[in-house]
N, C-alpha and C positions, 0 to 999 in steps of 0.2 A: 439770462432769459427773463427771470422775474423782475430784475432791475429795469429792463427795457419796458416791460409791461407796466410797472408802476410809474414810469416816466410818461407813459401815454394815458394814464388814468385821468388826469384833469381834462383832457381833450375829448376822451371817448367814454366818460363815466356812464352817461345815460345809455349808450350803446351796450356796454357790458352788462349793466344791471338789467336792462330789458331782455337781453338774450338769456341770461341766467334765470330770470323769472319765467320766461317762456318755456325753458327746458323743464323746470319744476312743475309748472302748471299743466303742461301737456302730458308729462309723465303721469301725473295723478289721474287725469281724465283717460289717458291711454290704458290704464289698468282695466277699466271698465270695457273699453273697446276690445282689448286682447282677450279678456275673459269671455266675451260674447263671440269671439272668433270672427270679428268684423274688421279685420285689419285694413282692408282697402277702402272702407267707408271714409277714412281720413283723406285718402287721395282723391276720392270723388268729391268730397266737400271742398277740398282745396281748389279743384278745377272749377267748381261752381262759383266759389268766391272770386277767383280770377276772372271768370266771365262777368261777374258783377262789376268789377273794377273796370274792365274793358268797356262795358256798356256805359258806365258812369262817365268815363273819359270822353267817349264819342258823343253822348248826349249833351254833356257840358260844353264841348267844343262847338256843337251845332246850334244849341239853343240859348246859351248864356254868354254874356260878355266877359272879357278877361277880368279877373279879380272878384267875380261874384261868388256867392256861397256855393252855387252849383258846380263850380270848377275847383273847389277847395279840397284839401285832404280830408276834412271832416265829412264832407258829402260822400267821397269815395269810400271812407271807412264804414259809413252807415250802409251803403249799397253792398259792400263786401260782406258785412255781417248779415244783412237781410238775405242775400242769396245763399250764404252758408247755412243759415237756420232753416230756410225752406228746403234746401237739398237734404239736410239731416233728417227733417221730418218726413220727407218723401221716402228716403232710404229706410227709415225706421218702420214704415208701414208695409214693406215687402215681407214675403214669407208666410203670410197667413193662409188660411184655408180658402181656396178659390182665387188666390192672388198669385201674381208672378213671384218667383223666388227672389229673396233679398239680394243674392249675388247678381241676378239679372238687372234689378233696379239700380244697384250700385254701378254696374258696368255701363248702363245707359246714361246715368248722370255724369260719369267720368268722361265718356266719349262725347256727349253733347257739350259739356263744358270745354273740353280740349279743342274740339273742332270749331265751335261757335266763337270762341275767343279769338282764334286766328282770323276768322272771317270778319269779325267786327273791327279789328284793329289793323287789317291788312292795308288800308289806305291812309293810315294815320301814323306817321313816323314817331310823333311824341307818345302816342298810345303804345306803339310797339316797344319803345324804350322802357316804359313803365311796366309792361307785362313781362318783358325779359328780365327786369330787375326782380320782379316777384318770383319768377322761375329760378333765377340764379341764387336767390337767398343772400341778400346783403342786409345786415342789421344796421349798418351805418346810417345815421340820420334819425335815430330814435330820440325822442324828446322827454323832458321831465314829465309831461302829461302822459306819455306812453308808459313810463315806468309806474306812475301812480295808478293808471287803469289796470295794468298787468298785476301790480301788487295787490289791488283790491280783488281781482278775479282769483288770484292764487289763494288769498286769505279766505275768501268765501268757499272755494272748492275744498281747501284743506279742512275748514271748519265743518262743512257738510259731511265729508268723508269721516271725520272723527266722530261726529254725532250719529251718523246713520250708516256706518260701514257694513254692519251685518245685513240689514235689508238690501243695501246696495249690491253686496256680493250675491245674495239670493236672487235678486232681480236679474243680475248678469248671467248667473249660472243656470237658473231654472225659473223663467218668468211665470210659468203656469203655477208652480208651487208658491211663488211670491204672491200671486193674486189670490191663491187659495187661503193664505193666512192673513189676507187683508191689505196687502200692498196695492195701492190704487192703480187702475189701468192707465191713469195719467202719468205714472212713473216712467214708462217708456218714452212718451212724448216729451216729458220734462228733461229726461236724460239726453234725448236727441237734440232738443232745442239748446241745451247748455253746451253740448259738443259743437253745434253749429256756431253759437256765439263765440266760444273760445277760439275755434279755428278761424272764424272770420276776423277777429281782432288780431290774432297772431300772424295771419297771412299778410295783413297790411304792414306789420312791423318787421317781419323776418323772412317772408317769402315762403314758397311752397315746400322746397326741399327741407329746410331746417324745421319747419312746423311739422311736416309729416314724419320726419325722422325722429323728432323728440316725442311725437305722439305714440309711436309704436315700438321703437327700438329699446328704450329703457324698460318698458313693460315686458317685452319679450325676454330681455336679459333677466329681469326679476322672476319671470315665470320659470326659467331654467335654474334659478338659484333657490327658489322657495318651494316647499312641499304643499302649500295651500295658497288660496287667493288672497286672504286677508293680509298676510305680511307683505304682499306685493305693493300695497299702498304706502309702505314705508321704504321698501328697498328701491322701487322704481324712481321716486323723486330723488333719493340719495344718490343713486347711480347717475341720474341726469345732471344733478348739480355738480358732482365731482368731475364728470367727463366734460361738461360745458366749461367749467372754470379752466380745466387743463387744456381744452381745445383752444380757448381764446388766448390763454397765455402763450401756448406754443405757436399758434397762428400769427400772433403779433411779432414774436421773435423771428420766425422763419419766413415772414412775409407771404403767408398763405391766406386765403379767404377763411376767416375763423369759423363761420357757420358751416361751411362745407367740410372743413377739417374736423369739426366736432362730430358731424354725422358719420364721417369715415371712421373716426375712433370708436363710436358707438357700434358701428358694423363690425369692426375688428373685435371688440369685446364680446359681441353676440356670437361671433364665430368661435371664440375661445370657450364661451359658455356651452355652446353646442358640443364642442370637442370634449370638454370635461364631462358633460352628461353622457356622451357616448362611451367614454372610458369607464365611468361608474357602472353603466349597464353591462359593459363587456367584461 
């Protein structure tokens, strides 16, 4: 199994590195999401980002000639990130006094993104193929530039967590207390914007299923293994890295979609963590 994987390394090196970086990056960000009990915000942002890609494809096909910047992957990546950031900021504003609940806002974003995406690309076979690829989660095709961007995002996220982990945990667990001790009101907006940026970038590289799975599953596993939130910032990325490496090695040997197999393995590990927790309590 390992030998077959090593033989494929020269051909798929960027794919593997991008997938593993995505797993670690999203697991770090996912701790904040899980600590705030906003798990499905990731799914809503993913759908919004997919809608951005669909709109970018259709606008490029209608308004720009073949080979222009407006029909390039770079343009689609920018649109995907922009839609993801806007969706994250809108979702972050829900739940205040006199406002709609955060769950209602997240549900609205998810359903709007899911329905509008299908309508936008319904008469575009090429666009339909692109969106289906995003939904199916195939990391094949990642480039060296993708690896560099993902590496930079992972380094920045890890450095920020290392430097500001305690205020970050307080902002996640008790926003009112965080503001009372001087954490800026811009903290929520900055966290939402960063989540949108990360999700928008990873959606373009790995698709919705893998991105959403890596965002929430390692953090949920860490939540069941840790007694406090702070250690989750170490446990979640470690779990994500180990399972992602194992999933891609096994997927290569067994001829499965590596991204989908990795998510399935994370689900199985979360089920075991829930069972172990129930046995401890029993």
